[in-house]
C-alpha positions in Angstrom: 115.8 74.9 131.8 116.8 78.5 132.8 114.0 81.0 132.3 116.3 83.9 134.4 117.5 86.9 132.9 119.3 88.8 135.0 122.5 87.1 137.2 122.0 87.8 140.9 123.1 91.4 141.4 122.8 93.6 144.6 120.7 96.0 143.4 117.6 96.7 141.8 116.4 99.1 139.5 113.4 100.6 138.1 113.3 102.6 134.8 112.3 106.0 134.3 109.2 106.2 132.3 108.5 109.0 129.4 106.0 112.1 130.7 103.2 114.1 128.7 99.8 115.3 129.3 97.4 113.0 127.9 95.6 114.1 125.0 97.0 117.4 125.0 98.3 118.6 121.6 100.1 122.0 120.1 103.4 121.5 121.8 105.9 123.4 121.2 109.9 122.6 119.7 111.2 122.8 123.4 109.4 120.4 125.7 109.1 121.7 129.3 112.2 120.4 130.9 112.5 117.4 134.1 112.7 120.2 136.6 109.2 121.5 135.2 107.7 118.1 135.1 108.6 116.9 138.6 105.9 119.6 140.0 103.7 117.8 137.6 103.7 114.3 138.8 106.6 112.8 137.1 109.3 112.8 139.7 112.9 113.2 138.6 114.0 109.9 140.9 111.4 107.9 139.4 111.2 108.9 135.7 114.0 107.8 132.8 114.1 110.1 129.9 115.5 108.1 126.9 115.0 109.5 122.8 116.0 109.0 119.5 113.3 106.6 118.2 110.3 109.4 118.1 110.5 112.3 115.4 107.6 113.4 114.5 103.9 113.6 116.3 102.6 110.1 117.7 100.0 108.8 115.2 98.9 105.5 116.5 99.9 102.6 119.1 97.9 100.2 117.4 100.7 96.8 117.0 99.2 95.8 113.8 99.8 99.3 112.0 102.8 99.4 109.8 104.3 102.5 111.2 102.9 103.0 114.8 104.7 105.3 116.9 107.1 104.3 119.4 107.6 102.1 121.5 104.9 100.0 119.6 107.1 100.5 116.2 110.2 98.7 114.8 111.6 96.0 117.6 110.9 97.6 120.7 109.6 95.0 123.9 108.2 98.0 126.6 104.6 97.5 125.8 104.6 94.1 123.4 107.0 91.4 123.8 108.4 89.2 121.5 108.8 85.1 122.1 112.7 85.9 122.3 115.2 88.7 123.2 118.4 88.5 120.9 121.9 89.9 122.9 123.5 91.9 120.5 126.8 91.7 122.6 127.2 87.8 122.9 125.3 86.6 120.3 122.8 84.5 122.5 118.9 84.3 122.9 117.8 85.0 126.0 114.1 84.0 127.4 111.0 86.4 127.1 107.9 85.2 126.6 109.3 82.0 125.6 112.1 80.0 126.1 114.6 78.8 123.4 114.3 74.6 123.1 115.8 73.8 120.2 116.9 75.0 116.6 117.8 72.8 113.2 117.3 73.4 109.5 114.0 71.9 109.9 112.3 74.1 112.7 112.5 76.0 115.9 111.2 75.1 119.3 110.0 78.2 121.8 108.4 76.6 125.0 105.9 79.6 126.1 106.8 80.6 129.7 103.6 79.7 132.0 103.5 82.5 134.4 103.0 84.9 130.8 100.4 87.7 131.3 98.7 90.0 129.5 97.9 93.0 131.8 94.1 92.0 131.9 94.8 88.9 133.8 94.6 86.6 130.8 97.8 84.2 130.1 99.8 84.5 126.9 98.8 81.2 124.8 100.0 79.8 121.4 96.7 81.1 119.8 98.2 84.6 120.7 101.1 84.0 118.7 99.7 82.1 116.0 97.2 85.0 115.2 100.4 87.6 114.9 102.2 85.3 112.9 99.7 83.7 110.6 97.7 86.8 110.2 98.9 87.2 106.8 96.7 84.0 105.7 93.8 86.0 106.4 95.2 89.5 105.4 98.0 89.8 102.5 98.7 93.4 103.9 99.4 92.2 107.1 102.5 93.7 108.3 103.7 90.1 109.5 102.6 88.7 106.2 106.6 88.4 105.0 106.2 85.5 107.7 104.7 83.1 105.9 107.7 82.9 103.5 109.7 81.6 106.1 107.5 79.7 108.4 104.9 76.9 106.5 103.5 75.7 110.0 103.4 76.2 114.0 102.9 73.2 115.6 101.6 73.0 119.5 102.2 70.6 121.9 102.0 71.0 125.7 105.1 69.9 128.0 105.9 69.8 131.8 107.8 73.1 132.6 108.6 73.7 136.0 105.7 72.1 137.5 103.8 73.7 135.2 102.1 72.5 132.3 103.3 74.6 129.4 102.7 75.3 125.3 105.8 74.3 123.4 105.8 75.5 119.9 107.1 74.1 116.4 108.1 77.0 114.0 108.3 74.7 111.0 110.7 76.4 108.3 109.0 76.6 104.8 110.9 74.6 102.9 108.6 74.9 99.4 109.4 78.8 100.6 112.8 80.6 101.7 113.8 77.5 103.5 115.8 80.0 105.5 116.2 79.0 109.4 118.3 82.1 109.7 115.5 84.6 109.3 113.1 82.1 111.5 115.6 83.2 114.4 115.3 86.8 113.6 111.5 86.8 113.2 111.4 85.1 117.1 113.0 88.3 118.2 111.4 90.6 115.9 107.7 90.1 115.7 105.5 91.2 119.3 102.9 88.8 120.4 99.1 90.6 121.0 96.4 89.5 122.7 94.3 87.5 120.5 91.2 88.0 122.8 91.3 91.6 121.8 92.4 92.0 118.2 90.5 88.8 117.1 87.2 90.1 117.5 88.5 93.1 115.8 89.3 91.6 112.5 87.0 89.0 112.3 84.7 88.8 109.3 86.7 91.7 107.6 87.9 91.5 104.2 90.9 93.5 104.7 92.3 95.3 107.5 91.8 98.8 106.7 89.3 99.9 109.3 91.3 98.1 112.1 94.4 99.6 111.4 92.5 103.3 111.7 92.1 102.6 115.4 94.9 104.5 117.7 95.0 101.4 120.2 95.7 104.3 122.7 93.3 103.5 125.7 94.1 101.4 128.5 96.2 98.8 126.0 96.3 95.4 126.7 100.2 94.4 127.0 102.5 92.2 128.5 105.8 93.9 128.8 106.7 95.6 132.0 105.3 99.3 130.7 101.9 100.6 129.2 100.9 103.3 127.9 100.2 106.6 130.3 100.0 109.7 128.1 101.2 111.1 124.8 101.4 114.4 123.0 103.3 116.1 120.1 105.7 116.7 122.9 106.1 113.2 124.4 105.0 109.9 124.8 104.9 109.0 128.6 105.1 105.2 129.8 104.3 103.9 133.2 105.5 100.8 135.1 103.6 98.0 135.8 103.0 96.7 139.0 101.6 93.6 138.0 104.1 92.6 135.0 104.7 89.0 135.1 108.3 88.7 134.2 109.1 90.6 137.8 108.8 87.0 139.0 109.4 84.7 136.1 112.7 86.6 135.0 114.0 89.0 137.4 114.0 87.0 140.8 110.4 89.0 142.2 112.4 92.7 141.5 110.1 95.3 139.3 112.2 97.9 137.2 113.6 100.7 138.8 111.9 103.7 136.6 108.2 104.1 137.2 108.1 106.4 134.4 110.0 106.1 130.9 109.5 109.7 129.0 110.4 110.1 125.4 110.5 113.6 124.6 110.1 114.5 121.1 112.9 116.9 119.8 113.1 118.3 116.3 117.0 118.2 116.0 120.1 116.2 117.1 121.3 119.5 118.4 118.5 119.5 120.7 119.2 115.5 122.2 122.7 116.6 122.8 121.7 120.0 124.3 119.1 118.2 126.8 121.7 115.1 127.3 124.3 117.4 128.5 121.9 119.6 130.5 120.6 116.2 132.6 117.1 116.7 130.8 118.0 113.1 128.9 119.0 110.1 130.8 119.9 108.5 127.2 119.9 109.3 123.3 120.7 107.1 120.2 121.3 110.1 118.3 124.7 111.1 116.6 126.6 113.4 118.4 129.7 114.8 116.9 132.7 114.8 119.6 131.3 112.9 122.4 134.5 112.6 124.5 133.8 116.7 125.0 131.1 115.8 126.6 132.3 113.7 129.5 132.4 116.9 131.8 129.2 116.9 131.7 128.6 113.4 132.7 128.1 112.2 129.3 129.4 108.6 128.6 129.6 106.1 125.7 130.3 102.3 125.7 133.6 102.5 125.9 135.6 105.8 127.3 138.0 106.1 124.5 138.2 105.8 120.7 136.1 104.2 119.1 133.6 104.9 122.1 130.8 102.8 120.6 130.7 98.8 119.7 130.1 98.7 116.1 127.4 96.4 113.9 126.4 98.4 110.9 128.4 99.4 107.6 127.3 102.5 106.0 128.0 102.1 101.8 127.5 103.6 98.8 125.6 101.3 96.7 126.3 101.4 92.9 123.8 101.1 90.4 125.7 98.7 88.3 123.2 98.7 85.2 124.6 102.3 84.5 128.0 102.8 82.4 130.5 103.2 83.4 129.5 101.8 87.0 128.9 98.0 85.3 132.5 97.9 84.8 133.8 96.2 87.8 137.1 97.6 87.1 135.6 101.1 87.7 133.9 100.3 90.8 137.3 98.8 92.6 138.9 101.9 91.5 136.2 103.6 93.6 137.1 101.5 96.6 141.1 102.0 96.3 140.6 105.9 95.7 138.4 107.0 98.8 140.1 107.8 102.1 139.0 105.8 104.8 140.8 106.9 107.4 139.7 110.5 106.5 135.9 109.0 106.9 136.8 107.7 110.6 138.5 110.7 112.0 136.7 113.6 110.2 133.0 112.3 109.1 132.4 110.3 112.3 134.2 111.7 115.4 136.7 108.7 115.0 133.8 106.3 115.9 134.6 103.8 113.7 137.7 101.0 113.9 139.7 101.2 110.8 137.5 100.0 107.7 138.5 96.5 105.9 137.7 95.8 102.3 134.6 93.4 102.4 131.4 93.0 103.7 132.5 90.9 107.0 132.9 92.8 110.2 136.2 91.5 111.6 135.4 91.3 115.2 132.1 90.5 117.8 129.7 88.0 116.9 130.9 88.2 112.9 134.6 87.9 113.5 134.4 84.2 113.4 133.8 84.3 109.6 136.5 86.8 108.5 139.3 85.4 106.6 142.4 88.1 106.9 144.3 86.8 104.0 140.9 86.4 101.5 141.1 90.3 102.5 144.5 91.2 102.2 144.8 89.2 98.7 141.7 91.0 97.1 140.5 93.6 98.7 140.7 97.3 97.3 141.9 99.3 100.2 142.7 103.3 100.1 145.5 103.1 97.4 145.0 106.4 95.0 148.0 105.3 92.6 146.1 101.9 92.5 143.0 103.3 91.5 144.7 105.4 88.7 145.9 102.7 87.3 142.6 100.4 87.3 140.9 103.2 85.6 143.4 103.6 82.8 143.5 100.1 82.4 140.4 100.1 81.5 140.6 103.1 79.0 139.3 105.5 81.2 141.0 109.3 80.7 140.6 112.4 82.9 140.3 115.8 81.6 141.6 118.3 84.0 141.2 122.1 83.3 143.9 124.7 83.2 143.9 125.2 86.8 144.0 121.4 87.6 141.2 120.6 89.0 138.8 117.9 87.1 136.6 118.5 84.5 135.3 115.6 83.0 136.3 111.9 82.0 136.4 110.1 78.4 135.9 106.1 78.5 138.1 103.9 75.8 135.8 104.8 72.9 136.7 108.5 73.8 133.0 109.0 74.6 132.4 111.6 77.7 131.2 109.8 80.5 128.5 112.3 82.7 128.9 113.2 86.1 128.2 110.7 88.5 126.4 111.8 91.6 126.0 110.4 95.0 122.6 110.5 96.5 122.4 111.0 99.8 119.3 112.7 102.3 120.2 116.2 102.7 120.7 117.4 106.3 122.0 114.3 107.9 125.2 115.6 109.0 127.4 112.4 109.5 126.2 111.1 106.2 126.8 114.3 104.1 130.2 114.1 105.6 130.8 110.4 104.7 129.6 111.4 101.3 131.7 114.6 100.8 135.1 112.7 101.9 134.1 109.8 99.4 133.5 112.5 96.9 136.7 114.3 97.7 138.8 111.0 97.1 137.7 109.7 94.1 137.5 113.1 92.3 141.4 113.1 93.3 142.2 110.2 91.4 140.2 111.3 88.3 136.8 110.3 88.6 133.9 112.6 87.6 131.6 112.3 90.9 129.7 114.8 92.8 127.5 114.8 96.0 123.7 114.5 95.2 122.1 115.9 98.7 118.4 115.6 98.4 115.1 115.8 100.4 114.4 112.2 102.2 111.3 112.5 100.2 113.0 112.2 97.2 115.7 109.9 98.9 113.6 107.1 100.2 111.9 106.3 96.8 114.6 106.4 95.1 116.4 103.3 96.8 114.0 100.6 96.0 113.6 102.1 92.1 116.9 102.4 91.2 116.8 105.8 90.9 120.4 106.8 91.6 124.4 106.7 90.3 125.6 106.0 93.8 123.1 106.3 97.0 124.2 105.9 100.6 122.5 103.2 102.6 122.9 101.3 105.7 121.6 97.9 104.7 120.9 95.1 107.4 121.1 98.0 110.3 119.9 96.1 113.1 121.9 93.4 114.7 120.4 89.9 114.4 121.2 86.2 114.5 121.3 86.0 110.5 124.1 88.1 110.0 126.3 88.5 108.0 124.3 86.7 106.1 121.6 89.4 106.0 123.9 92.0 104.7 125.2 90.0 101.9 121.4 88.9 101.3 120.9 93.2 101.1 123.5 93.8 98.7 123.4 90.8 96.3 120.6 88.8 95.9 119.1 88.4 92.4 116.0 86.5 93.8 113.7 89.8 93.0 116.1 91.1 90.3 113.8 94.2 88.5 115.6 96.8 86.0 115.7 100.1 87.1 112.3 102.0 87.0 110.3 98.6 86.2 109.8 97.8 89.6 111.5 98.1 93.1 113.5 95.8 95.3 113.8 95.6 98.8 117.1 93.9 98.6 120.1 94.6 96.0 118.9 97.9 94.8 122.0 98.4 92.9 120.9 95.6 90.7 123.8 93.5 90.6 124.2 90.3 89.2 121.4 90.8 86.5 120.4 86.8 86.4 119.6 87.8 82.7 123.0 88.7 81.8 125.4 87.1 80.0 127.7 88.1 83.2 125.1 86.7 85.7 127.5 84.2 88.3 125.1 81.9 89.8 127.5 81.0 92.7 126.4 84.3 94.4 122.6 82.8 95.1 123.6 79.3 95.4 125.8 80.6 98.3 123.3 82.9 100.0 120.7 79.6 99.6 123.0 77.2 101.4 124.6 79.2 104.0 121.3 79.2 106.2 121.2 75.4 106.3 124.5 74.9 107.2 125.4 74.4 110.9 129.2 73.4 110.6 131.2 76.5 111.4 134.3 75.3 109.5 132.0 75.0 105.7 130.0 78.0 106.7 133.2 80.3 107.0 134.5 78.6 104.1 131.1 79.5 102.5 131.2 83.2 103.9 135.1 83.5 102.9 134.0 82.6 99.3 130.9 85.1 98.9 133.0 87.9 100.6 135.7 87.7 98.3 133.3 87.4 95.3 132.1 90.9 97.1 135.3 92.2 96.9 136.4 91.2 93.5 132.7 92.7 91.8 132.8 95.4 94.3 128.9 95.9 94.0 129.0 98.7 96.8 131.3 101.0 98.8 131.3 100.0 102.7 133.0 103.6 104.1 133.5 102.8 107.7 131.9 100.6 110.6 129.3 102.5 113.3 127.1 101.0 115.8 123.7 99.6 115.6 122.9 102.4 118.1 124.5 105.6 119.4 124.4 104.4 123.1 125.4 107.4 125.2 124.0 107.5 128.6 124.5 110.2 131.7 124.9 109.6 135.1 123.5 112.9 135.8 120.2 111.4 137.5 120.8 107.6 136.6 124.0 105.3 137.6 124.5 101.6 137.0 124.4 101.8 133.1 125.5 98.9 131.0 129.4 99.8 129.6 132.3 97.7 128.5 133.3 97.5 131.8 130.3 96.4 133.3 128.7 94.6 130.0 125.8 92.7 132.2 123.5 94.2 128.6 124.3 95.0 125.1 125.2 98.8 124.0 121.3 99.4 123.3 118.8 101.9 125.1 117.2 99.7 127.9 114.3 99.7 125.3 114.8 96.9 122.9 116.2 93.4 123.0 118.4 92.0 125.9 118.9 95.5 126.6 115.8 96.1 128.8 117.8 94.1 131.3 119.1 97.4 132.8 115.6 98.6 133.7 116.2 96.2 136.5 119.9 97.8 137.6 119.9 101.3 137.2 119.8 103.7 140.2 118.6 107.1 141.1 121.4 109.4 142.0 121.0 110.4 146.0 
């Protein structure tokens, strides 16, 4: 049995917290700086400023809501904790409210920590776990209802754990449903547990969750995590350290997190984050800051001290609507892949933050590297080669028509019909995405492909993605690093499980409508592999399956990977706090200390004296 999360290190650390005047509204675009707040009750040596998650006004801190404010949203574990924490650096699952005992294709066993408690003194129990995991049985609109597709039952028994009685939970894989043990592991580190003794009376007797979801849960919330909500406004969210956090003794050798407060300032632009980080008003951020090496003189650092500076974990791509001519022609799609200058994107669009991109949908390093087959990629992949792009287009009957000045006018197909100009849809104002799209368009037009940028407001971008209202669209599928990668990326790109034609319904995966199961060209092997891989346990068989799936991806090219980027742009300042994790001190993954195993940093940071 091993509950400890941290190695024995001769330093303790407290994470600084988010400061704000409670209930105050009507803030400004430039929140008060830490110097002002020091006088107002948030000493700089006790306060950690983190940012990059909350952009708008905090609306709710209700853990049952679909889109609550930081840190109740997404997978943050400062207030509400999941059973397990995933270390994206090592690929290991670390203990939190529970400890992983075993995993198989039939189910996953987790033992609840016997010392885990809510801040009202009540223990964290299997009843709490079952409440949130099975809420979808009672309310179809629950944000966790999707869990039922993967977990058919949660069995509970009692075992001896460190001289105390502990509850053991067996999460049974839903064989009649999705039959996916990989996703069960994702769920165990994503779903935060809530106190059933607080929320059960709220939902009891209700037909739906409408009224419950209106509750903000912003006054003295009952939480299990190391911090709790102190105050908030439209300028910032403030968390305060819990002196009675159960995990201090159980997981961190009796130490408390170092920062007494964690404050998330709410800025309006990427530039505001960059300036705050340079000035030392912000201690860490996850926003895109170009040319980060120029900030080193201001004590701003990243995971690595040289290019690519960040640890890659996600793949920005152009998804292709494969139902539209000429995009339904895989030779045309492969010509597009050959035409893009990936080196230019790497150097000019993302400031060198990406290693050289390889064809395919598997990262060739890190936890995914063991599934990457260099020989298959070399023999099948469409790397940048402008002449190869032109040859593919010519062989498929496409001709490019140029104006007298030599610029591209339009294309015609093998029938002599004019091919409509294609547009790449992408959110306007997202500077790194805009640069990637523009360089991809430049490369494709150089090959004679009539394509243009189509930057739109985010309010038009997001609805277009699931409905298929695009020719090509910028997206980052499976953007979070979880135990199910790279399977989840292939699922997001290639699954025909919920296939519907554009305009007739929404698809949350395979938005490009690749591999229509009703078409003559349907390849059933894709879906067979996607169903089989989650139940494979032999590494040799797994690599063979992933190689086959990646080969199909490269042959059919349903999307165009552009570069590799980090899960988070992990940037930190040593002006006020030291002891951050980095490549030389990799005690935690390169994420801000508010999610997964990265929260270990809260016990290791030290204020600058």
